[in-house]
Structures are given as C-alpha cells and as structure tokens.
VMD Tcl script that draws the C-alpha trace (Angstrom):
set ca {
  {103.95 103.53 109.52}
  {100.41 104.54 110.44}
  {99.05 102.87 113.57}
  {95.34 103.29 112.81}
  {92.80 103.68 110.00}
  {89.27 105.08 109.84}
  {86.68 102.38 109.20}
  {82.93 102.90 109.51}
  {83.32 106.22 111.37}
  {85.64 104.64 113.94}
  {89.42 104.78 114.17}
  {90.67 101.20 114.45}
  {94.13 99.86 115.19}
  {95.63 98.12 112.21}
  {95.95 94.71 113.85}
  {92.58 93.43 114.90}
  {91.32 89.97 115.71}
  {89.63 87.34 113.54}
  {87.25 85.22 115.58}
  {86.87 82.24 113.24}
  {89.25 80.00 115.20}
  {87.20 80.32 118.37}
  {84.68 77.79 117.04}
  {85.25 74.04 117.19}
  {87.24 71.91 114.72}
  {86.46 72.76 111.12}
  {84.76 75.94 112.38}
  {81.83 73.78 113.44}
  {80.32 73.55 116.89}
  {81.56 74.91 120.18}
  {85.21 75.05 121.26}
  {86.46 72.50 123.74}
  {86.93 75.28 126.31}
  {84.43 78.14 125.88}
  {85.79 79.93 128.94}
  {89.25 80.05 127.35}
  {87.73 81.47 124.17}
  {86.01 84.21 126.14}
  {89.27 84.93 127.94}
  {91.05 85.44 124.61}
  {88.39 87.92 123.49}
  {88.63 89.91 126.72}
  {92.42 89.91 126.59}
  {92.39 91.08 122.98}
  {90.30 94.11 123.90}
  {92.39 94.73 127.03}
  {95.51 94.79 124.80}
  {93.99 97.43 122.57}
  {92.21 95.49 119.83}
  {89.19 97.48 118.67}
  {88.36 95.67 115.41}
  {86.93 92.14 115.59}
  {85.98 90.18 112.48}
  {83.33 87.50 112.85}
  {80.32 85.84 111.23}
  {77.28 83.96 112.40}
  {78.19 81.11 110.04}
  {81.24 80.42 112.23}
  {79.97 77.53 114.34}
  {77.36 78.37 113.14}
  {76.26 80.94 115.76}
  {79.13 80.01 118.09}
  {81.63 82.85 117.72}
  {79.02 85.59 117.81}
  {77.55 84.25 121.04}
  {81.02 83.99 122.56}
  {81.72 87.60 121.58}
  {78.45 88.79 123.10}
  {79.00 86.80 126.31}
  {82.59 88.00 126.69}
  {82.35 91.64 125.65}
  {78.79 92.95 125.88}
  {78.04 95.72 126.74}
  {80.56 96.66 124.07}
  {83.09 99.46 124.46}
  {82.16 102.47 122.33}
  {85.43 102.23 120.39}
  {85.00 98.53 119.47}
  {84.11 97.83 115.81}
  {82.43 94.52 115.06}
  {82.51 93.45 111.42}
  {80.54 90.44 110.25}
  {79.77 88.82 106.93}
  {76.83 87.13 105.19}
  {76.37 85.21 101.97}
  {77.46 81.76 103.17}
  {75.79 78.94 105.06}
  {77.23 75.75 106.53}
  {76.19 72.34 105.32}
  {75.75 69.47 107.74}
  {79.01 68.02 106.47}
  {80.81 71.28 107.21}
  {80.69 72.59 103.64}
  {80.68 76.33 102.87}
  {77.69 76.94 100.61}
  {76.33 80.07 98.93}
  {73.42 81.77 100.69}
  {72.69 84.81 98.56}
  {68.92 84.84 98.14}
  {66.94 87.66 99.72}
  {65.42 85.46 102.47}
  {68.82 83.95 103.29}
  {70.54 87.34 103.52}
  {67.76 88.89 105.59}
  {67.88 85.93 107.99}
  {71.67 86.07 108.16}
  {71.66 89.74 109.14}
  {68.99 89.07 111.74}
  {70.94 86.09 113.14}
  {74.07 88.25 113.42}
  {72.14 91.03 115.16}
  {70.50 88.64 117.61}
  {73.58 86.59 118.47}
  {75.85 89.63 118.80}
  {73.19 91.48 120.78}
  {73.20 94.49 118.47}
  {70.40 96.65 117.12}
  {72.64 97.92 114.32}
  {75.72 96.12 112.93}
  {78.68 98.40 112.25}
  {79.82 96.66 109.05}
  {78.36 93.73 107.12}
  {80.48 92.21 104.35}
  {78.79 90.50 101.42}
  {80.86 87.33 101.13}
  {80.84 85.60 97.76}
  {81.76 81.95 97.29}
  {84.38 81.44 94.61}
  {85.78 78.39 92.86}
  {88.07 77.28 95.69}
  {91.00 79.26 94.30}
  {89.55 82.75 94.40}
  {86.66 84.96 93.38}
  {84.52 84.26 90.32}
  {83.45 86.99 87.91}
  {79.81 88.04 87.78}
  {77.47 90.73 88.99}
  {76.87 91.09 92.72}
  {74.13 93.70 92.28}
  {71.24 91.43 93.26}
  {72.51 90.25 96.67}
  {74.08 93.63 97.39}
  {70.69 95.29 96.86}
  {69.37 93.29 99.81}
  {72.05 94.68 102.12}
  {71.38 98.18 100.79}
  {67.69 97.73 101.70}
  {68.62 96.58 105.21}
  {70.96 99.55 105.53}
  {68.09 101.86 104.59}
  {66.04 100.18 107.34}
  {68.74 101.11 109.87}
  {69.90 97.55 110.56}
  {73.36 97.94 108.96}
  {75.60 100.96 109.34}
  {78.09 100.22 106.55}
  {78.68 97.62 103.84}
  {81.79 95.82 102.63}
  {82.53 93.03 100.15}
  {84.60 89.87 100.42}
  {86.20 87.38 98.01}
  {85.58 89.64 95.05}
  {87.22 90.67 91.79}
  {88.27 94.22 91.01}
  {85.25 94.63 88.71}
  {82.93 93.47 91.49}
  {84.50 95.94 93.92}
  {83.85 98.87 91.64}
  {80.40 97.63 90.65}
  {79.62 97.64 94.37}
  {81.07 101.15 94.75}
  {78.69 102.35 92.03}
  {75.72 100.99 93.99}
  {76.54 102.12 97.53}
  {79.33 103.29 99.78}
  {81.80 100.45 100.34}
  {84.03 100.80 103.42}
  {86.17 97.65 103.17}
  {87.24 94.84 100.89}
  {88.19 91.49 102.42}
  {90.18 89.20 100.11}
  {92.92 86.59 100.20}
  {96.26 88.38 100.32}
  {99.58 87.94 102.06}
  {103.31 88.29 101.54}
  {103.37 85.24 99.27}
  {100.04 85.73 97.51}
  {99.76 89.19 95.98}
  {97.35 89.08 93.07}
  {95.50 92.03 94.60}
  {98.55 94.32 94.66}
  {97.04 96.82 92.16}
  {93.67 96.72 93.93}
  {95.25 97.44 97.33}
  {96.77 100.61 95.90}
  {93.57 101.69 94.15}
  {91.60 101.29 97.36}
  {94.20 103.20 99.36}
  {93.81 106.13 96.97}
  {90.06 106.34 97.67}
  {90.17 105.59 101.39}
  {88.72 102.07 101.41}
  {90.15 99.57 103.89}
  {91.67 96.36 102.56}
  {91.37 93.47 105.02}
  {93.42 90.41 104.02}
  {92.34 86.97 105.13}
  {94.60 83.92 105.17}
  {97.45 86.33 106.05}
  {99.93 83.71 107.25}
  {99.56 80.72 104.95}
  {100.46 79.38 101.53}
  {104.23 79.98 101.65}
  {106.62 77.92 99.53}
  {109.83 76.66 101.08}
  {112.12 79.23 99.46}
  {109.80 81.98 100.68}
  {109.79 80.54 104.18}
  {113.59 80.44 104.13}
  {113.79 84.20 103.43}
  {111.04 84.98 105.90}
  {112.66 82.89 108.63}
  {116.08 84.44 108.09}
  {114.71 87.98 108.40}
  {112.72 86.92 111.45}
  {115.94 85.71 113.10}
  {117.61 89.04 112.28}
  {114.74 90.87 113.99}
  {114.45 88.49 116.94}
  {110.88 87.77 115.92}
  {108.79 84.89 114.60}
  {108.10 84.44 110.86}
  {104.41 85.10 111.44}
  {105.21 88.39 113.16}
  {107.33 89.47 110.20}
  {104.57 88.49 107.74}
  {102.06 90.57 109.70}
  {104.45 93.50 109.98}
  {105.01 93.38 106.23}
  {101.25 93.77 105.68}
  {101.25 96.91 107.82}
  {104.18 98.32 105.83}
  {102.61 97.36 102.51}
  {99.87 100.02 102.54}
  {98.26 102.24 105.18}
  {94.76 100.98 104.33}
  {95.59 97.33 105.17}
  {93.95 96.10 108.37}
  {95.17 92.69 109.54}
  {92.83 90.35 111.42}
  {94.91 87.32 112.45}
  {92.98 84.75 114.41}
  {94.14 82.43 117.16}
  {92.85 80.33 119.99}
  {96.01 80.91 122.03}
  {96.74 83.77 124.40}
  {100.45 83.50 123.64}
  {99.85 83.75 119.89}
  {97.46 86.64 120.41}
  {100.16 88.62 122.22}
  {102.74 87.62 119.60}
  {100.49 88.80 116.77}
  {99.84 92.16 118.39}
  {103.56 92.67 119.04}
  {104.16 92.53 115.26}
  {103.11 96.16 114.94}
  {106.18 97.16 116.95}
  {108.73 95.49 114.66}
  {111.24 97.85 113.04}
  {111.89 96.42 109.59}
  {114.80 98.04 107.76}
  {114.52 99.24 104.16}
  {116.83 96.42 103.08}
  {114.77 93.79 104.87}
  {111.59 95.26 103.43}
  {113.07 95.09 99.93}
  {113.93 91.42 100.44}
  {110.43 90.69 101.66}
  {108.93 92.53 98.72}
  {110.90 90.27 96.40}
  {109.03 87.22 97.72}
  {106.58 87.05 94.87}
  {104.15 84.17 95.15}
  {101.50 85.43 92.77}
  {99.59 82.49 91.39}
  {100.84 80.09 94.04}
  {97.52 78.24 93.85}
  {97.41 77.40 97.54}
  {93.71 78.11 97.88}
  {91.87 80.55 100.05}
  {90.96 78.71 103.18}
  {87.59 79.16 104.85}
  {85.57 82.35 104.39}
}
mol new
graphics top color blue
foreach p $ca { graphics top sphere $p radius 0.5 }
foreach p [lrange $ca 0 end-1] q [lrange $ca 1 end] { graphics top cylinder $p $q radius 0.2 }
display resetview
C-alpha cells in the first residue's frame, strides 16, 4: 500500500487533516478553546501530516486564522488546500457563492486569512441537492478560478461535489489535480470515477469518510475492528487507503486522542480475507446525505 501521493507538485502522506471541526458548533464561530485547536494543528504536523484541508467559509474565517496562527511560517512540505463556491447564511445555511465577485472575494479572503500570497490548491465547491451533486456546466465559475490562476494567486485547481461529467468538463478547461466528493466504505457511488482518476493521476479526496453506515454494515466493520485490535473508524480509514492509491483521506477531529487514532490507521495490516469482507459492504444509494461542504 502506497504511503504517499503527488498532489500539486508536493508529495503528501495519504492521511491528512480536515480542519472543519476546529470551528464552533455547526461550523459557525470560534471554538470554545482556540488554544486547544491550535495545539491539534501543531500536533498533526508534528506527527507527519502535510496535507490540511480547509476553507474560509468554515467559521467563517475561523479555521484559516487558526491555521495561520498555529503553523505560519509554514513548513515547505505542508500543502494547504482550500475551497470556494459556498457562503454561510446568518442561520448557518450553506449557500451557493459562484458569481465572479463572490469567487474573487473568496480567494482573497483565503489568501489573507491563511497568510499566503499563492494558495497551493483551490477547489471549486458546488452546492448540490442535499443528497449529492447536481448536473450542469461548471465552466462559468471555473473560468474565474482559471483567471486567478493566470494572475498567480492560485497554483492548482480542484473540484468538489461534482458529477463525472463535471469532472471531465473541468479537465477539458484546465489541469485538475484533485476531486473531493462524498465517498466511504458504505457509500460508493463514485467507485468507477475513483478508478478513472487513478488511471490519469488525479487525487480523489473523500469527505464524510466515517459516516452513513447502516447497522449491518457497522456489525461487519466492528467485528473486523475487534479482530485487528483497532476501532471501526480506523478500519474504515484503512479501507480507503487500500481502495486505491490516489485516495487521500482527510478525517477531521477536535480531539488529540482521535487525531492520533486516525493517523495510526495507516499502519493497520488488513488481510485479504478481511478486505474482501469489507469490500462486500455495499451501501450504494444509502441516501444518508453528504454532510457539510
């Protein structure tokens, strides 16, 4: 099993860190203990994490400022990936923000709050119907990011919450380095897309990697976890790493103990028989939703 993958000219370890949970409840406002949040970020990097996923609409502005305060000046090997295309309503809603002015402002907000002149990767995040991506052209908003890339403000571009057709429409317009969609052991509608992207060297970054399991799936997962002396979440993360070499996991947590547990998943030795049993957990179409962006 490969331990790393090339993303945006950097070699990143395949378990990174998703910063969304560092914001307050509902991903709004500051956390109750900002110092603890900064400690988690520093510990993640100390433990070898060199891929952090974030966005300025987490908080909003909160997680990016925590990352800058905790980690700047950034290590050369650290890859920061953010996303634009969403704004937060006053009631905590996740609303589309795909006009040119909104996207330009979002990139500038990410640059300012992360303290970066150039952002390594910016994902264009589309808002779906609550259950997944919605078909339609993404050429217009993507053209804004391409313009900002030409201005030297963005190094590379990715897409998030997208259909297969949208992925390959994007690939026709510019170089796409990663796709970030809902995918996990129990929700595998993107199975064919994962394989297609692996063949052309594009990273697949699953969000909601540990949720949406039905009871019979949890029973199998828990039994195999007991056999391995691990937690079910560790086994679910390890399965992602076995699934395809282009999968980069970004589990988030606000707990140091869970951070260490997540990172230890890459050391699990899953047997061929156990892997076959896990592969038989087929939750395609489970309809559990996609969580927050």
